[in-house]
N, CA, C and O atoms as CSV, one atom per row, in Angstrom:
chain,resi,resn,atom,element,x,y,z
A,1,UNK,N,N,102.953,41.031,11.196
A,1,UNK,CA,C,103.035,41.681,12.489
A,1,UNK,C,C,102.337,40.847,13.568
A,1,UNK,O,O,102.872,40.672,14.663
A,2,UNK,N,N,101.148,40.337,13.256
A,2,UNK,CA,C,100.418,39.525,14.219
A,2,UNK,C,C,101.157,38.226,14.498
A,2,UNK,O,O,101.119,37.704,15.613
A,3,UNK,N,N,101.827,37.711,13.479
A,3,UNK,CA,C,102.584,36.479,13.643
A,3,UNK,C,C,103.748,36.664,14.611
A,3,UNK,O,O,104.033,35.782,15.422
A,4,UNK,N,N,104.421,37.814,14.526
A,4,UNK,CA,C,105.548,38.089,15.430
A,4,UNK,C,C,105.076,38.200,16.871
A,4,UNK,O,O,105.758,37.734,17.784
A,5,UNK,N,N,103.913,38.814,17.085
A,5,UNK,CA,C,103.357,38.951,18.435
A,5,UNK,C,C,103.041,37.577,19.008
A,5,UNK,O,O,103.328,37.304,20.174
A,6,UNK,N,N,102.448,36.709,18.187
A,6,UNK,CA,C,102.139,35.349,18.641
A,6,UNK,C,C,103.413,34.583,18.966
A,6,UNK,O,O,103.454,33.845,19.951
A,7,UNK,N,N,104.445,34.745,18.161
A,7,UNK,CA,C,105.706,34.052,18.404
A,7,UNK,C,C,106.373,34.554,19.684
A,7,UNK,O,O,106.908,33.768,20.466
A,8,UNK,N,N,106.335,35.885,19.891
A,8,UNK,CA,C,106.908,36.453,21.119
A,8,UNK,C,C,106.155,35.964,22.346
A,8,UNK,O,O,106.768,35.606,23.352
A,9,UNK,N,N,104.821,35.947,22.268
A,9,UNK,CA,C,104.010,35.485,23.387
A,9,UNK,C,C,104.254,33.999,23.642
A,9,UNK,O,O,104.350,33.572,24.792
A,10,UNK,N,N,104.352,33.231,22.592
A,10,UNK,CA,C,104.615,31.799,22.713
A,10,UNK,C,C,105.981,31.551,23.344
A,10,UNK,O,O,106.114,30.685,24.209
A,11,UNK,N,N,106.991,32.297,22.923
A,11,UNK,CA,C,108.331,32.136,23.484
A,11,UNK,C,C,108.362,32.559,24.948
A,11,UNK,O,O,108.991,31.900,25.777
A,12,UNK,N,N,107.684,33.657,25.264
A,12,UNK,CA,C,107.651,34.126,26.651
A,12,UNK,C,C,106.943,33.115,27.542
A,12,UNK,O,O,107.415,32.819,28.640
A,13,UNK,N,N,105.816,32.582,27.079
A,13,UNK,CA,C,105.075,31.587,27.857
A,13,UNK,C,C,105.897,30.313,28.020
A,13,UNK,O,O,105.910,29.709,29.093
A,14,UNK,N,N,106.571,29.912,26.971
A,14,UNK,CA,C,107.420,28.723,27.029
A,14,UNK,C,C,108.554,28.919,28.037
A,14,UNK,O,O,108.832,28.031,28.843
A,15,UNK,N,N,109.195,30.065,27.991
A,15,UNK,CA,C,110.278,30.360,28.939
A,15,UNK,C,C,109.770,30.404,30.377
A,15,UNK,O,O,110.432,29.925,31.298
A,16,UNK,N,N,108.577,30.991,30.556
A,16,UNK,CA,C,107.987,31.078,31.896
A,16,UNK,C,C,107.692,29.679,32.454
A,16,UNK,O,O,108.015,29.384,33.604
A,17,UNK,N,N,107.083,28.832,31.636
A,17,UNK,CA,C,106.768,27.469,32.080
A,17,UNK,C,C,108.037,26.662,32.326
A,17,UNK,O,O,108.092,25.867,33.264
A,18,UNK,N,N,109.044,26.855,31.501
A,18,UNK,CA,C,110.322,26.155,31.694
A,18,UNK,C,C,110.972,26.581,33.009
A,18,UNK,O,O,111.481,25.744,33.754
A,19,UNK,N,N,110.953,27.888,33.290
A,19,UNK,CA,C,111.533,28.384,34.541
A,19,UNK,C,C,110.757,27.852,35.744
A,19,UNK,O,O,111.356,27.480,36.753
A,20,UNK,N,N,109.437,27.814,35.642
A,20,UNK,CA,C,108.611,27.287,36.737
A,20,UNK,C,C,108.862,25.817,36.987
A,20,UNK,O,O,108.973,25.382,38.133
A,21,UNK,N,N,108.952,25.050,35.908
A,21,UNK,CA,C,109.183,23.607,36.085
A,21,UNK,C,C,110.582,23.346,36.644
A,21,UNK,O,O,110.766,22.430,37.445
A,22,UNK,N,N,111.564,24.143,36.230
A,22,UNK,CA,C,112.919,24.003,36.762
A,22,UNK,C,C,112.943,24.323,38.248
A,22,UNK,O,O,113.606,23.637,39.026
A,23,UNK,N,N,112.216,25.368,38.640
A,23,UNK,CA,C,112.154,25.751,40.056
A,23,UNK,C,C,111.518,24.643,40.898
A,23,UNK,O,O,112.013,24.321,41.978
A,24,UNK,N,N,110.429,24.064,40.407
A,24,UNK,CA,C,109.766,22.971,41.137
A,24,UNK,C,C,110.687,21.764,41.221
A,24,UNK,O,O,110.789,21.134,42.274
A,25,UNK,N,N,111.356,21.438,40.126
A,25,UNK,CA,C,112.251,20.276,40.107
A,25,UNK,C,C,113.407,20.459,41.089
A,25,UNK,O,O,113.769,19.524,41.803
A,26,UNK,N,N,113.981,21.646,41.127
A,26,UNK,CA,C,115.091,21.906,42.052
A,26,UNK,C,C,114.616,21.906,43.502
A,26,UNK,O,O,115.340,21.459,44.391
A,27,UNK,N,N,113.408,22.402,43.743
A,27,UNK,CA,C,112.858,22.392,45.101
A,27,UNK,C,C,112.646,20.962,45.587
A,27,UNK,O,O,112.971,20.627,46.726
A,28,UNK,N,N,112.098,20.126,44.714
A,28,UNK,CA,C,111.898,18.724,45.088
A,28,UNK,C,C,113.229,18.018,45.314
A,28,UNK,O,O,113.344,17.186,46.214
A,29,UNK,N,N,114.226,18.338,44.512
A,29,UNK,CA,C,115.556,17.770,44.716
A,29,UNK,C,C,116.147,18.188,46.050
A,29,UNK,O,O,116.787,17.385,46.729
A,30,UNK,N,N,115.933,19.446,46.428
A,30,UNK,CA,C,116.442,19.945,47.707
A,30,UNK,C,C,115.759,19.234,48.875
A,30,UNK,O,O,116.415,18.841,49.840
A,31,UNK,N,N,114.444,19.071,48.782
A,31,UNK,CA,C,113.707,18.365,49.838
A,31,UNK,C,C,114.187,16.917,49.934
A,31,UNK,O,O,114.385,16.396,51.032
A,32,UNK,N,N,114.370,16.278,48.789
A,32,UNK,CA,C,114.831,14.886,48.765
A,32,UNK,C,C,116.216,14.762,49.393
A,32,UNK,O,O,116.458,13.856,50.191
A,33,UNK,N,N,117.116,15.656,49.039
A,33,UNK,CA,C,118.467,15.612,49.613
A,33,UNK,C,C,118.449,15.876,51.114
A,33,UNK,O,O,119.228,15.279,51.857
A,34,UNK,N,N,117.567,16.765,51.566
A,34,UNK,CA,C,117.451,17.060,52.993
A,34,UNK,C,C,116.966,15.835,53.759
A,34,UNK,O,O,117.484,15.516,54.829
A,35,UNK,N,N,115.970,15.156,53.205
A,35,UNK,CA,C,115.448,13.946,53.860
A,35,UNK,C,C,116.523,12.862,53.910
A,35,UNK,O,O,116.683,12.192,54.930
A,36,UNK,N,N,117.256,12.689,52.815
A,36,UNK,CA,C,118.325,11.680,52.793
A,36,UNK,C,C,119.394,12.003,53.832
A,36,UNK,O,O,119.882,11.109,54.523
A,37,UNK,N,N,119.757,13.272,53.942
A,37,UNK,CA,C,120.760,13.679,54.934
A,37,UNK,C,C,120.278,13.438,56.353
A,37,UNK,O,O,121.041,12.980,57.204
A,38,UNK,N,N,119.001,13.750,56.612
A,38,UNK,CA,C,118.451,13.533,57.948
A,38,UNK,C,C,118.445,12.045,58.294
A,38,UNK,O,O,118.752,11.669,59.425
A,39,UNK,N,N,118.100,11.212,57.338
A,39,UNK,CA,C,118.084,9.759,57.581
A,39,UNK,C,C,119.491,9.252,57.868
A,39,UNK,O,O,119.681,8.395,58.731
A,40,UNK,N,N,120.473,9.778,57.148
A,40,UNK,CA,C,121.854,9.342,57.373
A,40,UNK,C,C,122.348,9.738,58.752
A,40,UNK,O,O,123.211,9.064,59.314
A,41,UNK,N,N,121.816,10.821,59.309
A,41,UNK,CA,C,122.205,11.244,60.659
A,41,UNK,C,C,121.429,10.464,61.704
A,41,UNK,O,O,122.002,10.029,62.703
A,42,UNK,N,N,120.129,10.281,61.489
A,42,UNK,CA,C,119.263,9.652,62.493
A,42,UNK,C,C,119.496,8.148,62.596
A,42,UNK,O,O,119.401,7.585,63.687
A,43,UNK,N,N,119.796,7.496,61.489
A,43,UNK,CA,C,119.953,6.036,61.488
A,43,UNK,C,C,121.007,5.542,62.475
A,43,UNK,O,O,120.693,4.660,63.275
A,44,UNK,N,N,122.240,6.058,62.468
A,44,UNK,CA,C,123.215,5.569,63.444
A,44,UNK,C,C,122.847,5.931,64.881
A,44,UNK,O,O,123.128,5.168,65.806
A,45,UNK,N,N,122.221,7.090,65.070
A,45,UNK,CA,C,121.805,7.464,66.425
A,45,UNK,C,C,120.738,6.509,66.947
A,45,UNK,O,O,120.769,6.109,68.111
A,46,UNK,N,N,119.795,6.147,66.083
A,46,UNK,CA,C,118.754,5.205,66.480
A,46,UNK,C,C,119.328,3.837,66.799
A,46,UNK,O,O,118.920,3.205,67.774
A,47,UNK,N,N,120.268,3.376,65.991
A,47,UNK,CA,C,120.899,2.076,66.240
A,47,UNK,C,C,121.650,2.092,67.563
A,47,UNK,O,O,121.571,1.139,68.338
A,48,UNK,N,N,122.375,3.166,67.819
A,48,UNK,CA,C,123.119,3.281,69.072
A,48,UNK,C,C,122.167,3.300,70.270
A,48,UNK,O,O,122.433,2.665,71.291
A,49,UNK,N,N,121.068,4.025,70.139
A,49,UNK,CA,C,120.088,4.088,71.235
A,49,UNK,C,C,119.490,2.710,71.504
A,49,UNK,O,O,119.326,2.319,72.660
A,50,UNK,N,N,119.165,1.979,70.450
A,50,UNK,CA,C,118.595,0.635,70.626
A,50,UNK,C,C,119.622,-0.301,71.263
A,50,UNK,O,O,119.279,-1.093,72.141
A,51,UNK,N,N,120.868,-0.214,70.828
A,51,UNK,CA,C,121.929,-1.039,71.428
A,51,UNK,C,C,122.110,-0.697,72.904
A,51,UNK,O,O,122.303,-1.588,73.730
A,52,UNK,N,N,122.050,0.583,73.234
A,52,UNK,CA,C,122.203,1.025,74.623
A,52,UNK,C,C,121.057,0.509,75.491
A,52,UNK,O,O,121.275,0.069,76.620
A,53,UNK,N,N,119.847,0.565,74.964
A,53,UNK,CA,C,118.690,0.046,75.706
A,53,UNK,C,C,118.834,-1.460,75.919
A,53,UNK,O,O,118.564,-1.966,77.008
A,54,UNK,N,N,119.261,-2.172,74.876
A,54,UNK,CA,C,119.461,-3.625,75.015
A,54,UNK,C,C,120.516,-3.952,76.054
A,54,UNK,O,O,120.339,-4.886,76.837
A,55,UNK,N,N,121.612,-3.201,76.079
A,55,UNK,CA,C,122.662,-3.436,77.078
A,55,UNK,C,C,122.154,-3.144,78.478
A,55,UNK,O,O,122.467,-3.864,79.427
A,56,UNK,N,N,121.370,-2.085,78.600
A,56,UNK,CA,C,120.801,-1.751,79.913
A,56,UNK,C,C,119.871,-2.839,80.418
A,56,UNK,O,O,119.898,-3.179,81.601
A,57,UNK,N,N,119.053,-3.385,79.538
A,57,UNK,CA,C,118.135,-4.461,79.924
A,57,UNK,C,C,118.919,-5.708,80.320
A,57,UNK,O,O,118.567,-6.375,81.292
A,58,UNK,N,N,119.969,-6.026,79.585
A,58,UNK,CA,C,120.806,-7.178,79.939
A,58,UNK,C,C,121.478,-6.975,81.289
A,58,UNK,O,O,121.574,-7.912,82.082
A,59,UNK,N,N,121.944,-5.760,81.558
A,59,UNK,CA,C,122.577,-5.462,82.847
A,59,UNK,C,C,121.578,-5.607,83.987
A,59,UNK,O,O,121.900,-6.186,85.025
A,60,UNK,N,N,120.376,-5.087,83.802
A,60,UNK,CA,C,119.342,-5.203,84.838
A,60,UNK,C,C,119.002,-6.665,85.076
A,60,UNK,O,O,118.813,-7.084,86.218
A,61,UNK,N,N,118.923,-7.446,83.997
A,61,UNK,CA,C,118.655,-8.882,84.145
A,61,UNK,C,C,119.744,-9.581,84.931
A,61,UNK,O,O,119.447,-10.438,85.763
A,62,UNK,N,N,120.996,-9.235,84.689
A,62,UNK,CA,C,122.111,-9.838,85.432
A,62,UNK,C,C,122.053,-9.456,86.906
A,62,UNK,O,O,122.288,-10.291,87.780
A,63,UNK,N,N,121.743,-8.196,87.177
A,63,UNK,CA,C,121.657,-7.739,88.577
A,63,UNK,C,C,120.540,-8.477,89.294
A,63,UNK,O,O,120.726,-8.940,90.420
A,64,UNK,N,N,119.386,-8.590,88.659
A,64,UNK,CA,C,118.257,-9.303,89.286
A,64,UNK,C,C,118.625,-10.757,89.523
A,64,UNK,O,O,118.290,-11.316,90.567
A,65,UNK,N,N,119.301,-11.372,88.580
A,65,UNK,CA,C,119.702,-12.779,88.736
A,65,UNK,C,C,120.690,-12.934,89.889
A,65,UNK,O,O,120.585,-13.879,90.671
A,66,UNK,N,N,121.640,-12.021,89.999
A,66,UNK,CA,C,122.615,-12.101,91.095
A,66,UNK,C,C,121.953,-11.870,92.445
A,66,UNK,O,O,122.269,-12.559,93.414
A,67,UNK,N,N,121.043,-10.915,92.519
A,67,UNK,CA,C,120.339,-10.657,93.785
A,67,UNK,C,C,119.482,-11.855,94.161
A,67,UNK,O,O,119.439,-12.262,95.322
A,68,UNK,N,N,118.803,-12.414,93.171
A,68,UNK,CA,C,117.959,-13.590,93.438
A,68,UNK,C,C,118.787,-14.767,93.925
A,68,UNK,O,O,118.387,-15.461,94.859
A,69,UNK,N,N,119.932,-14.999,93.306
A,69,UNK,CA,C,120.775,-16.119,93.732
A,69,UNK,C,C,121.379,-15.864,95.099
A,69,UNK,O,O,121.634,-16.816,95.836
A,70,UNK,N,N,121.617,-14.610,95.464
A,70,UNK,CA,C,122.166,-14.302,96.782
A,70,UNK,C,C,121.108,-14.457,97.866
A,70,UNK,O,O,121.427,-14.822,98.997
A,71,UNK,N,N,119.863,-14.184,97.530
A,71,UNK,CA,C,118.793,-14.259,98.542
A,71,UNK,C,C,118.271,-15.685,98.701
A,71,UNK,O,O,117.909,-16.087,99.807
A,72,UNK,N,N,118.228,-16.436,97.641
A,72,UNK,CA,C,117.618,-17.779,97.687
A,72,UNK,C,C,118.440,-18.675,98.612
A,72,UNK,O,O,119.665,-18.576,98.683
A,73,UNK,N,N,117.727,-19.551,99.316
A,73,UNK,CA,C,118.433,-20.456,100.235
A,73,UNK,C,C,119.286,-21.474,99.489
A,73,UNK,O,O,118.915,-21.974,98.427
A,74,UNK,N,N,120.433,-21.760,100.080
A,74,UNK,CA,C,121.357,-22.728,99.484
A,74,UNK,C,C,120.937,-24.129,99.896
A,74,UNK,O,O,120.440,-24.318,101.006
A,75,UNK,N,N,121.125,-25.108,99.031
A,75,UNK,CA,C,120.777,-26.499,99.378
A,75,UNK,C,C,121.981,-27.230,99.885
A,75,UNK,O,O,121.890,-28.409,100.227
């Protein structure tokens, strides 16, 4: 009788720990997938923003160069 109680308690504890570890593992997987998804969305947006800033700086440089050449005295 005592042996059956120990076996039942052991099985219940084993099942409880297995369920807990599965829950933690699935939670970590969900967090990992969420981070990967966010990176996949943010990466192209960041690249586009950097390209846009670079184009804007090049445009400003061209405008300054044209204004400077228009103002400077001709030889």
